[in-house]
KELUM-250387 format. One record per atom (N, C-alpha, C): atom name; residue in one letter; chain; y, x, z; residue number from 1. Coordinates in pm, whole numbers. Each point is the difference from the previous one (the first is absolute). Example, Ala and Ser with C-alpha at 12.3 -4.5 7.8 and 13.67 -1.06 7.14 Angstrom:
# residues 2
+----+---+---+--------+--------+--------+-----+
:  a : r : c :     yy :     xx :     zz :   k :
+----+---+---+--------+--------+--------+-----+
:  N : A : A :   -569 :   1319 :    780 :   1 :
: CA : A : A :    119 :    -89 :      0 :   1 :
:  C : A : A :    120 :     90 :      0 :   1 :
:  N : S : A :    105 :    -35 :    -72 :   2 :
: CA : S : A :    119 :     82 :      6 :   2 :
:  C : S : A :    109 :    -77 :     73 :   2 :
+----+---+---+--------+--------+--------+-----+
This chain:
# residues 137
+----+---+---+--------+--------+--------+-----+
:  a : r : c :     yy :     xx :     zz :   k :
+----+---+---+--------+--------+--------+-----+
:  N : X : A :   -119 :     85 :      0 :   1 :
: CA : X : A :    119 :    -85 :      0 :   1 :
:  C : X : A :    124 :     89 :      0 :   1 :
:  N : X : A :    101 :    -44 :    -71 :   2 :
: CA : X : A :    128 :     70 :     -4 :   2 :
:  C : X : A :    104 :    -88 :     68 :   2 :
:  N : X : A :     87 :     63 :     79 :   3 :
: CA : X : A :    104 :    -74 :     71 :   3 :
:  C : X : A :    126 :     85 :      6 :   3 :
:  N : X : A :    116 :    -64 :    -19 :   4 :
: CA : X : A :    128 :     69 :     11 :   4 :
:  C : X : A :    107 :   -102 :     37 :   4 :
:  N : X : A :    115 :     50 :     46 :   5 :
: CA : X : A :    108 :    -87 :     44 :   5 :
:  C : X : A :    133 :     39 :    -63 :   5 :
:  N : X : A :     86 :   -102 :    -15 :   6 :
: CA : X : A :    137 :     18 :    -48 :   6 :
:  C : X : A :     88 :    -85 :     90 :   6 :
:  N : X : A :    120 :     48 :     32 :   7 :
: CA : X : A :     92 :    -80 :     80 :   7 :
:  C : X : A :    117 :    -47 :    -86 :   7 :
:  N : X : A :     41 :   -125 :     26 :   8 :
: CA : X : A :    111 :    -62 :    -72 :   8 :
:  C : X : A :     87 :    -72 :    103 :   8 :
:  N : X : A :    130 :     22 :     -7 :   9 :
: CA : X : A :     93 :    -73 :     86 :   9 :
:  C : X : A :     46 :   -125 :    -74 :   9 :
:  N : X : A :     -9 :   -116 :     66 :  10 :
: CA : X : A :     39 :   -128 :    -62 :  10 :
:  C : X : A :    151 :     -3 :    -18 :  10 :
:  N : X : A :     42 :    -21 :   -125 :  11 :
: CA : X : A :    142 :    -12 :    -32 :  11 :
:  C : X : A :     44 :   -146 :     10 :  11 :
:  N : X : A :    127 :    -21 :     25 :  12 :
: CA : X : A :     54 :   -134 :     15 :  12 :
:  C : X : A :    -30 :    -86 :   -123 :  12 :
:  N : X : A :     11 :     60 :   -118 :  13 :
: CA : X : A :    -21 :    -74 :   -125 :  13 :
:  C : X : A :   -144 :    -48 :    -16 :  13 :
:  N : X : A :    -92 :     53 :     80 :  14 :
: CA : X : A :   -141 :    -40 :    -10 :  14 :
:  C : X : A :    -36 :   -117 :     92 :  14 :
:  N : X : A :    101 :    -52 :     72 :  15 :
: CA : X : A :    -27 :   -109 :     94 :  15 :
:  C : X : A :     51 :   -133 :    -53 :  15 :
:  N : X : A :    -55 :   -107 :     56 :  16 :
: CA : X : A :     42 :   -134 :    -40 :  16 :
:  C : X : A :     99 :    -55 :    103 :  16 :
:  N : X : A :     34 :   -127 :    -12 :  17 :
: CA : X : A :     99 :    -61 :     87 :  17 :
:  C : X : A :    -45 :     -1 :    146 :  17 :
:  N : X : A :   -132 :      5 :     24 :  18 :
: CA : X : A :    -52 :      1 :    137 :  18 :
:  C : X : A :      1 :    140 :     61 :  18 :
:  N : X : A :     35 :    101 :    -82 :  19 :
: CA : X : A :      0 :    137 :     49 :  19 :
:  C : X : A :   -134 :     68 :    -12 :  19 :
:  N : X : A :    -95 :    -67 :    -65 :  20 :
: CA : X : A :   -133 :     56 :    -21 :  20 :
:  C : X : A :     -8 :     65 :   -138 :  20 :
:  N : X : A :    -89 :     98 :    -15 :  21 :
: CA : X : A :    -21 :     59 :   -131 :  21 :
:  C : X : A :    -49 :   -111 :    -94 :  21 :
:  N : X : A :     68 :    -15 :   -112 :  22 :
: CA : X : A :    -38 :    -99 :   -101 :  22 :
:  C : X : A :   -142 :     31 :    -48 :  22 :
:  N : X : A :    -84 :   -101 :    -10 :  23 :
: CA : X : A :   -142 :     18 :    -26 :  23 :
:  C : X : A :    -30 :     81 :   -127 :  23 :
:  N : X : A :     83 :    -16 :   -103 :  24 :
: CA : X : A :    -24 :     70 :   -127 :  24 :
:  C : X : A :     18 :    151 :      9 :  24 :
:  N : X : A :     67 :     47 :    104 :  25 :
: CA : X : A :     24 :    143 :     13 :  25 :
:  C : X : A :   -125 :     78 :     41 :  25 :
:  N : X : A :   -100 :    -67 :     52 :  26 :
: CA : X : A :   -120 :     73 :     42 :  26 :
:  C : X : A :    -71 :     65 :   -120 :  26 :
:  N : X : A :      2 :    -65 :   -114 :  27 :
: CA : X : A :    -60 :     60 :   -119 :  27 :
:  C : X : A :     72 :    130 :    -36 :  27 :
:  N : X : A :    132 :      3 :     17 :  28 :
: CA : X : A :     76 :    122 :    -26 :  28 :
:  C : X : A :    -33 :    107 :    103 :  28 :
:  N : X : A :    -19 :    -40 :    126 :  29 :
: CA : X : A :    -40 :     97 :    103 :  29 :
:  C : X : A :   -136 :     61 :    -33 :  29 :
:  N : X : A :    -91 :    -83 :    -47 :  30 :
: CA : X : A :   -132 :     51 :    -40 :  30 :
:  C : X : A :     15 :    102 :   -113 :  30 :
:  N : X : A :     88 :    -30 :    -95 :  31 :
: CA : X : A :     19 :     92 :   -113 :  31 :
:  C : X : A :     57 :    134 :     47 :  31 :
:  N : X : A :     95 :     -4 :     92 :  32 :
: CA : X : A :     55 :    124 :     54 :  32 :
:  C : X : A :   -112 :     82 :     65 :  32 :
:  N : X : A :    -85 :    -67 :     78 :  33 :
: CA : X : A :   -110 :     70 :     66 :  33 :
:  C : X : A :    -93 :     64 :   -102 :  33 :
:  N : X : A :    -40 :    -75 :   -103 :  34 :
: CA : X : A :    -89 :     55 :   -104 :  34 :
:  C : X : A :     62 :    121 :    -68 :  34 :
:  N : X : A :    124 :    -14 :    -42 :  35 :
: CA : X : A :     68 :    105 :    -74 :  35 :
:  C : X : A :     14 :    126 :     84 :  35 :
:  N : X : A :     45 :    -15 :    124 :  36 :
: CA : X : A :     23 :    116 :     85 :  36 :
:  C : X : A :   -130 :     67 :     43 :  36 :
:  N : X : A :   -101 :    -79 :     30 :  37 :
: CA : X : A :   -129 :     57 :     39 :  37 :
:  C : X : A :    -61 :     75 :   -118 :  37 :
:  N : X : A :      4 :    -58 :   -119 :  38 :
: CA : X : A :    -51 :     70 :   -118 :  38 :
:  C : X : A :     78 :    129 :    -23 :  38 :
:  N : X : A :    132 :     -5 :     17 :  39 :
: CA : X : A :     83 :    119 :    -19 :  39 :
:  C : X : A :    -45 :    111 :     95 :  39 :
:  N : X : A :    -26 :    -35 :    126 :  40 :
: CA : X : A :    -48 :     98 :     98 :  40 :
:  C : X : A :   -133 :     63 :    -42 :  40 :
:  N : X : A :    -80 :    -79 :    -70 :  41 :
: CA : X : A :   -130 :     50 :    -47 :  41 :
:  C : X : A :     12 :     82 :   -129 :  41 :
:  N : X : A :    117 :      1 :    -59 :  42 :
: CA : X : A :     19 :     71 :   -127 :  42 :
:  C : X : A :    -28 :    -87 :   -121 :  42 :
:  N : X : A :      5 :   -132 :     19 :  43 :
: CA : X : A :    -20 :    -95 :   -110 :  43 :
:  C : X : A :    135 :    -68 :    -25 :  43 :
:  N : X : A :     52 :     11 :   -121 :  44 :
: CA : X : A :    131 :    -57 :    -31 :  44 :
:  C : X : A :    -15 :   -105 :   -109 :  44 :
:  N : X : A :     42 :   -124 :     32 :  45 :
: CA : X : A :     -8 :   -108 :    -98 :  45 :
:  C : X : A :     64 :     39 :   -133 :  45 :
:  N : X : A :    118 :     60 :      8 :  46 :
: CA : X : A :     74 :     35 :   -120 :  46 :
:  C : X : A :    -83 :     92 :    -90 :  46 :
:  N : X : A :    -66 :     99 :     59 :  47 :
: CA : X : A :    -83 :     92 :    -78 :  47 :
:  C : X : A :   -124 :    -70 :    -55 :  47 :
:  N : X : A :    -58 :    -90 :     80 :  48 :
: CA : X : A :   -117 :    -73 :    -46 :  48 :
:  C : X : A :     37 :    -86 :   -122 :  48 :
:  N : X : A :    116 :    -66 :      8 :  49 :
: CA : X : A :     45 :    -81 :   -113 :  49 :
:  C : X : A :     30 :     86 :   -122 :  49 :
:  N : X : A :     50 :    121 :     22 :  50 :
: CA : X : A :     29 :     91 :   -112 :  50 :
:  C : X : A :   -128 :     40 :    -73 :  50 :
:  N : X : A :   -114 :     -6 :     70 :  51 :
: CA : X : A :   -128 :     31 :    -65 :  51 :
:  C : X : A :    -65 :   -124 :    -60 :  51 :
:  N : X : A :     68 :   -116 :     10 :  52 :
: CA : X : A :    -50 :   -120 :    -67 :  52 :
:  C : X : A :    -75 :    -98 :     87 :  52 :
:  N : X : A :      6 :     17 :    133 :  53 :
: CA : X : A :    -69 :    -92 :     89 :  53 :
:  C : X : A :    100 :    -66 :     94 :  53 :
:  N : X : A :     -4 :   -133 :      6 :  54 :
: CA : X : A :     83 :    -72 :     96 :  54 :
:  C : X : A :    -90 :    -70 :    102 :  54 :
:  N : X : A :     61 :    -50 :    107 :  55 :
: CA : X : A :    -79 :    -56 :    109 :  55 :
:  C : X : A :     65 :   -130 :     50 :  55 :
:  N : X : A :    -11 :   -108 :    -75 :  56 :
: CA : X : A :     61 :   -125 :     44 :  56 :
:  C : X : A :    -81 :    -67 :    112 :  56 :
:  N : X : A :     70 :    -87 :     73 :  57 :
: CA : X : A :    -63 :    -78 :    106 :  57 :
:  C : X : A :    -82 :   -111 :    -63 :  57 :
:  N : X : A :   -125 :     -8 :     39 :  58 :
: CA : X : A :    -88 :   -106 :    -46 :  58 :
:  C : X : A :      2 :   -117 :    100 :  58 :
:  N : X : A :      5 :     35 :    129 :  59 :
: CA : X : A :     -2 :   -104 :    104 :  59 :
:  C : X : A :     77 :     48 :    122 :  59 :
:  N : X : A :     74 :    -92 :     64 :  60 :
: CA : X : A :     76 :     28 :    121 :  60 :
:  C : X : A :    -36 :   -103 :    105 :  60 :
:  N : X : A :    -32 :     47 :    119 :  61 :
: CA : X : A :    -23 :    -88 :    115 :  61 :
:  C : X : A :     91 :     46 :    112 :  61 :
:  N : X : A :     55 :    -97 :     74 :  62 :
: CA : X : A :     95 :     33 :    104 :  62 :
:  C : X : A :    -10 :   -105 :    110 :  62 :
:  N : X : A :    -16 :     45 :    124 :  63 :
: CA : X : A :     -8 :    -93 :    113 :  63 :
:  C : X : A :    105 :     39 :    102 :  63 :
:  N : X : A :     84 :    -96 :     37 :  64 :
: CA : X : A :    111 :     20 :     92 :  64 :
:  C : X : A :    -43 :    -40 :    140 :  64 :
:  N : X : A :      1 :     95 :     93 :  65 :
: CA : X : A :    -44 :    -25 :    136 :  65 :
:  C : X : A :    118 :    -22 :     95 :  65 :
:  N : X : A :    101 :     86 :    -15 :  66 :
: CA : X : A :    122 :     -8 :     79 :  66 :
:  C : X : A :    114 :     49 :    -89 :  66 :
:  N : X : A :    123 :    -44 :     28 :  67 :
: CA : X : A :    110 :     41 :    -88 :  67 :
:  C : X : A :     49 :    142 :     30 :  67 :
:  N : X : A :     38 :     71 :   -105 :  68 :
: CA : X : A :     77 :    123 :     13 :  68 :
:  C : X : A :    146 :    -41 :     -9 :  68 :
:  N : X : A :     88 :     79 :     64 :  69 :
: CA : X : A :    140 :    -38 :      8 :  69 :
:  C : X : A :     90 :    114 :    -45 :  69 :
:  N : X : A :    126 :    -35 :    -24 :  70 :
: CA : X : A :     99 :     99 :    -41 :  70 :
:  C : X : A :      0 :    120 :     94 :  70 :
:  N : X : A :      4 :    119 :    -58 :  71 :
: CA : X : A :      8 :    130 :     67 :  71 :
:  C : X : A :   -131 :     43 :     67 :  71 :
:  N : X : A :   -106 :    -80 :    -10 :  72 :
: CA : X : A :   -131 :     45 :     49 :  72 :
:  C : X : A :    -44 :    122 :    -80 :  72 :
:  N : X : A :    -60 :     96 :     69 :  73 :
: CA : X : A :    -64 :    111 :    -68 :  73 :
:  C : X : A :   -146 :    -38 :    -16 :  73 :
:  N : X : A :    -39 :    -27 :   -124 :  74 :
: CA : X : A :   -136 :    -44 :    -29 :  74 :
:  C : X : A :    -88 :    119 :    -38 :  74 :
:  N : X : A :   -123 :     -5 :     43 :  75 :
: CA : X : A :   -100 :     95 :    -44 :  75 :
:  C : X : A :    -96 :    -76 :    -90 :  75 :
:  N : X : A :     -9 :     42 :   -125 :  76 :
: CA : X : A :    -93 :    -60 :    -94 :  76 :
:  C : X : A :   -119 :     94 :    -10 :  76 :
:  N : X : A :   -113 :    -46 :     50 :  77 :
: CA : X : A :   -123 :     78 :     -6 :  77 :
:  C : X : A :    -76 :    -40 :   -126 :  77 :
:  N : X : A :    -33 :     97 :    -81 :  78 :
: CA : X : A :    -76 :    -24 :   -123 :  78 :
:  C : X : A :   -142 :     48 :     23 :  78 :
:  N : X : A :    -97 :    -83 :    -34 :  79 :
: CA : X : A :   -140 :     35 :     18 :  79 :
:  C : X : A :    -77 :    -18 :   -130 :  79 :
:  N : X : A :    -81 :     98 :    -31 :  80 :
: CA : X : A :    -97 :    -11 :   -108 :  80 :
:  C : X : A :   -136 :      6 :     67 :  80 :
:  N : X : A :    -62 :   -114 :     15 :  81 :
: CA : X : A :   -129 :     -6 :     70 :  81 :
:  C : X : A :   -118 :     26 :    -91 :  81 :
:  N : X : A :     23 :    -14 :   -129 :  82 :
: CA : X : A :   -106 :     24 :    -97 :  82 :
:  C : X : A :     50 :     89 :   -113 :  82 :
:  N : X : A :    -91 :     80 :    -49 :  83 :
: CA : X : A :     31 :     92 :   -109 :  83 :
:  C : X : A :     35 :    -81 :   -125 :  83 :
:  N : X : A :    108 :     40 :    -71 :  84 :
: CA : X : A :     31 :    -70 :   -126 :  84 :
:  C : X : A :   -117 :     13 :    -98 :  84 :
:  N : X : A :    -28 :   -111 :    -70 :  85 :
: CA : X : A :   -109 :      5 :    -97 :  85 :
:  C : X : A :     33 :    -88 :   -120 :  85 :
:  N : X : A :    -68 :     29 :   -108 :  86 :
: CA : X : A :     26 :    -75 :   -123 :  86 :
:  C : X : A :    143 :     23 :    -44 :  86 :
:  N : X : A :     77 :   -107 :     -5 :  87 :
: CA : X : A :    141 :     11 :    -38 :  87 :
:  C : X : A :     92 :    -51 :    111 :  87 :
:  N : X : A :    -55 :    -21 :    120 :  88 :
: CA : X : A :     78 :    -63 :    108 :  88 :
:  C : X : A :      7 :     86 :    126 :  88 :
:  N : X : A :    109 :    -27 :     75 :  89 :
: CA : X : A :     18 :     62 :    129 :  89 :
:  C : X : A :     59 :   -105 :     94 :  89 :
:  N : X : A :    -54 :    -11 :    121 :  90 :
: CA : X : A :     44 :    -99 :     99 :  90 :
:  C : X : A :     74 :     70 :    112 :  90 :
:  N : X : A :    128 :    -35 :     16 :  91 :
: CA : X : A :     82 :     50 :    109 :  91 :
:  C : X : A :     13 :   -108 :    105 :  91 :
:  N : X : A :    -16 :     38 :    126 :  92 :
: CA : X : A :     22 :    -92 :    111 :  92 :
:  C : X : A :    118 :     51 :     81 :  92 :
:  N : X : A :     74 :    -93 :     62 :  93 :
: CA : X : A :    122 :     35 :     72 :  93 :
:  C : X : A :      3 :    -68 :    136 :  93 :
:  N : X : A :     60 :     70 :     95 :  94 :
: CA : X : A :     31 :    -56 :    131 :  94 :
:  C : X : A :    145 :     39 :     27 :  94 :
:  N : X : A :     81 :    -97 :     41 :  95 :
: CA : X : A :    141 :     25 :     28 :  95 :
:  C : X : A :     24 :    -21 :    150 :  95 :
:  N : X : A :     55 :    104 :     63 :  96 :
: CA : X : A :     26 :     -1 :    144 :  96 :
:  C : X : A :    149 :     21 :     26 :  96 :
:  N : X : A :     49 :    -55 :    113 :  97 :
: CA : X : A :    136 :     31 :     42 :  97 :
:  C : X : A :     -3 :    118 :     97 :  97 :
:  N : X : A :    115 :     34 :     57 :  98 :
: CA : X : A :      9 :    117 :     87 :  98 :
:  C : X : A :    -81 :    -15 :    129 :  98 :
:  N : X : A :    -28 :   -122 :     39 :  99 :
: CA : X : A :    -82 :    -25 :    120 :  99 :
:  C : X : A :   -149 :      2 :    -33 :  99 :
:  N : X : A :    -32 :     35 :   -125 : 100 :
: CA : X : A :   -138 :      4 :    -50 : 100 :
:  C : X : A :    -65 :   -139 :     -2 : 100 :
:  N : X : A :     83 :   -103 :    -16 : 101 :
: CA : X : A :    -50 :   -136 :    -17 : 101 :
:  C : X : A :    -33 :    -19 :   -148 : 101 :
:  N : X : A :   -120 :    -48 :    -27 : 102 :
: CA : X : A :    -40 :    -27 :   -138 : 102 :
:  C : X : A :     73 :   -124 :    -49 : 102 :
:  N : X : A :     79 :     17 :   -107 : 103 :
: CA : X : A :     82 :   -109 :    -54 : 103 :
:  C : X : A :    -58 :    -63 :   -125 : 103 :
:  N : X : A :    -69 :     79 :    -80 : 104 :
: CA : X : A :    -39 :    -45 :   -133 : 104 :
:  C : X : A :   -122 :     79 :    -46 : 104 :
:  N : X : A :    -89 :    -66 :    -71 : 105 :
: CA : X : A :   -111 :     69 :    -66 : 105 :
:  C : X : A :     -3 :    -45 :   -145 : 105 :
:  N : X : A :    -46 :     89 :    -86 : 106 :
: CA : X : A :     -5 :    -37 :   -141 : 106 :
:  C : X : A :    -88 :     94 :    -78 : 106 :
:  N : X : A :    -13 :    -32 :   -126 : 107 :
: CA : X : A :    -75 :     87 :    -91 : 107 :
:  C : X : A :     46 :    -22 :   -143 : 107 :
:  N : X : A :    -14 :    105 :    -78 : 108 :
: CA : X : A :     23 :    -11 :   -144 : 108 :
:  C : X : A :   -118 :     63 :    -71 : 108 :
:  N : X : A :    -47 :    -69 :   -102 : 109 :
: CA : X : A :    -99 :     56 :    -90 : 109 :
:  C : X : A :     76 :     41 :   -124 : 109 :
:  N : X : A :    -13 :    129 :    -34 : 110 :
: CA : X : A :     67 :     55 :   -117 : 110 :
:  C : X : A :   -106 :     30 :   -105 : 110 :
:  N : X : A :     39 :     -8 :   -126 : 111 :
: CA : X : A :    -92 :     32 :   -108 : 111 :
:  C : X : A :     63 :    108 :    -88 : 111 :
:  N : X : A :    -78 :    100 :    -34 : 112 :
: CA : X : A :     48 :    105 :    -90 : 112 :
:  C : X : A :    -13 :    -51 :   -143 : 112 :
:  N : X : A :    109 :     12 :    -76 : 113 :
: CA : X : A :      7 :    -56 :   -135 : 113 :
:  C : X : A :     48 :    108 :    -97 : 113 :
:  N : X : A :    -67 :      9 :   -113 : 114 :
: CA : X : A :     44 :     88 :   -108 : 114 :
:  C : X : A :    124 :    -63 :    -64 : 114 :
:  N : X : A :    110 :     74 :      1 : 115 :
: CA : X : A :    126 :    -56 :    -48 : 115 :
:  C : X : A :      0 :    -26 :   -151 : 115 :
:  N : X : A :    -82 :     71 :    -76 : 116 :
: CA : X : A :     -5 :    -22 :   -144 : 116 :
:  C : X : A :    -79 :   -125 :    -36 : 116 :
:  N : X : A :   -115 :    -18 :     64 : 117 :
: CA : X : A :    -87 :   -112 :    -34 : 117 :
:  C : X : A :     28 :   -124 :     85 : 117 :
:  N : X : A :     60 :     21 :    119 : 118 :
: CA : X : A :     20 :   -112 :     91 : 118 :
:  C : X : A :   -127 :    -42 :     71 : 118 :
:  N : X : A :   -104 :     79 :    -12 : 119 :
: CA : X : A :   -131 :    -32 :     58 : 119 :
:  C : X : A :    -26 :     83 :    126 : 119 :
:  N : X : A :    -80 :    -54 :     91 : 120 :
: CA : X : A :    -38 :     79 :    118 : 120 :
:  C : X : A :    -67 :    131 :    -40 : 120 :
:  N : X : A :     24 :    101 :     82 : 121 :
: CA : X : A :    -57 :    132 :    -25 : 121 :
:  C : X : A :    -53 :     55 :    133 : 121 :
:  N : X : A :    -83 :    100 :     -8 : 122 :
: CA : X : A :    -59 :     59 :    120 : 122 :
:  C : X : A :    106 :     60 :     91 : 122 :
:  N : X : A :    -29 :      2 :    129 : 123 :
: CA : X : A :     87 :     66 :     97 : 123 :
:  C : X : A :     20 :    144 :    -47 : 123 :
:  N : X : A :    123 :     46 :    -12 : 124 :
: CA : X : A :     24 :    136 :    -48 : 124 :
:  C : X : A :    -65 :    107 :     89 : 124 :
:  N : X : A :    -40 :    109 :    -63 : 125 :
: CA : X : A :    -65 :    110 :     72 : 125 :
:  C : X : A :     86 :     51 :    115 : 125 :
:  N : X : A :    132 :      7 :    -20 : 126 :
: CA : X : A :     89 :     49 :    105 : 126 :
:  C : X : A :    -11 :    -83 :    127 : 126 :
:  N : X : A :    -13 :   -130 :    -14 : 127 :
: CA : X : A :    -14 :    -89 :    116 : 127 :
:  C : X : A :   -128 :     35 :     74 : 127 :
:  N : X : A :   -110 :     16 :    -74 : 128 :
: CA : X : A :   -126 :     38 :     63 : 128 :
:  C : X : A :     11 :    136 :     68 : 128 :
:  N : X : A :     64 :     96 :    -66 : 129 :
: CA : X : A :     15 :    135 :     56 : 129 :
:  C : X : A :     72 :     -5 :    134 : 129 :
:  N : X : A :    102 :    -83 :     11 : 130 :
: CA : X : A :     81 :     -6 :    123 : 130 :
:  C : X : A :    -63 :    -85 :    110 : 130 :
:  N : X : A :    -82 :   -100 :    -38 : 131 :
: CA : X : A :    -52 :    -93 :    100 : 131 :
:  C : X : A :   -146 :     16 :     36 : 131 :
:  N : X : A :    -81 :     58 :    -86 : 132 :
: CA : X : A :   -144 :      6 :     24 : 132 :
:  C : X : A :    -36 :     66 :    133 : 132 :
:  N : X : A :     78 :     96 :     44 : 133 :
: CA : X : A :    -29 :     70 :    126 : 133 :
:  C : X : A :      5 :    -92 :    121 : 133 :
:  N : X : A :     67 :   -113 :    -11 : 134 :
: CA : X : A :     15 :    -93 :    113 : 134 :
:  C : X : A :   -116 :   -100 :     12 : 134 :
:  N : X : A :    -89 :      3 :    -98 : 135 :
: CA : X : A :   -110 :    -95 :     -1 : 135 :
:  C : X : A :   -132 :     75 :      0 : 135 :
:  N : X : A :    -89 :    -40 :     88 : 136 :
: CA : X : A :   -130 :     67 :      4 : 136 :
:  C : X : A :    -83 :    -39 :   -122 : 136 :
:  N : X : A :    -83 :     91 :    -44 : 137 :
: CA : X : A :    -78 :    -21 :   -123 : 137 :
:  C : X : A :   -105 :   -105 :     13 : 137 :
+----+---+---+--------+--------+--------+-----+
């Protein structure tokens, strides 16, 4: 299993009239976590796209347990519980506030797509090279 964390401070513009983080912003928080964690691993979306592979979201799930509020320092924990296979990768997320209260859980299933054909393609070798060590054979 692979696990990593990213912290994000809630900006005023991300809240609704009740002072809670607007529900649609959690998908953006998940994206920040994916991008930053991949960057730490030496995987850059921009470079992957330059080689002809994109990674669109196939499915998004999000469950709201408690509200996040303006100026909260959130910890977004990204988990890969299973090795990527075929053309898909499943990311799971847990969002905590500074008191370590679990606020939100979610997941995104991403699919690797050949940008020329628009068809699913195998998980790139670079992804396997960076992640295989975290999964037992």
